[in-house]
C-alpha positions in Angstrom: -66.8 -82.5 106.8 -67.0 -82.8 103.1 -64.8 -86.0 102.6 -65.5 -87.8 105.9 -67.0 -91.2 105.2 -69.2 -91.1 108.3 -70.6 -87.7 107.4 -71.4 -89.1 103.9 -73.3 -92.0 105.5 -75.2 -89.5 107.8 -76.1 -87.4 104.7 -77.3 -90.6 102.8 -74.6 -90.3 100.1 -73.3 -93.7 101.1 -75.9 -96.4 101.8 -76.0 -98.1 105.2 -78.0 -100.7 107.0 -79.4 -98.6 109.8 -80.0 -100.2 113.2 -81.0 -97.0 115.1 -81.4 -93.4 114.3 -82.5 -90.3 116.1 -81.8 -86.6 115.9 -78.3 -86.9 117.4 -76.9 -90.4 116.5 -76.9 -93.0 113.8 -76.1 -96.7 114.4 -75.5 -98.9 111.4 -74.0 -102.3 110.6 -70.4 -102.5 109.6 -69.8 -103.4 106.0 -66.7 -105.5 107.0 -67.7 -106.8 110.5 -65.4 -108.5 112.9 -68.3 -110.4 114.2 -71.9 -110.9 113.2 -74.0 -107.9 114.1 -71.0 -105.6 114.6 -72.6 -102.1 114.7 -71.1 -98.6 114.5 -72.6 -95.8 116.5 -71.7 -92.3 115.5 -72.9 -88.7 116.2 -74.7 -87.1 113.3 -72.6 -84.0 113.6 -68.9 -84.3 112.9 -66.5 -83.9 115.9 -62.8 -84.4 115.8 -62.5 -85.8 119.4 -64.8 -86.8 122.2 -63.9 -83.7 124.3 -65.4 -81.6 121.5 -68.8 -83.2 121.8 -71.5 -81.5 123.9 -72.8 -83.5 126.8 -76.2 -84.1 125.3 -74.5 -85.8 122.2 -72.4 -88.0 124.5 -75.5 -88.9 126.5 -77.3 -89.8 123.2 -74.3 -92.0 122.2 -74.4 -93.8 125.6 -78.1 -94.4 125.4 -77.8 -95.8 121.8 -74.9 -98.0 122.9 -77.0 -99.4 125.7 -80.0 -100.1 123.5 -77.9 -101.8 120.9 -75.9 -103.7 123.4 -79.0 -105.1 124.9 -80.2 -106.3 121.5 
């Protein structure tokens, strides 16, 4: 989406402190964190809801969450 802040981050129009990136997901530090190291994990393609996401994207999100959670 043109005006979606997360899409702008994925496209590099808004800078971010990347923690993890692959072809399907991007993880970056929150600019206004609730706690130290608070990280956002998003799909690189815009979806309105979780049910719209293909299973492979959901799986990639889960794998990224597990890697970041372990860190």
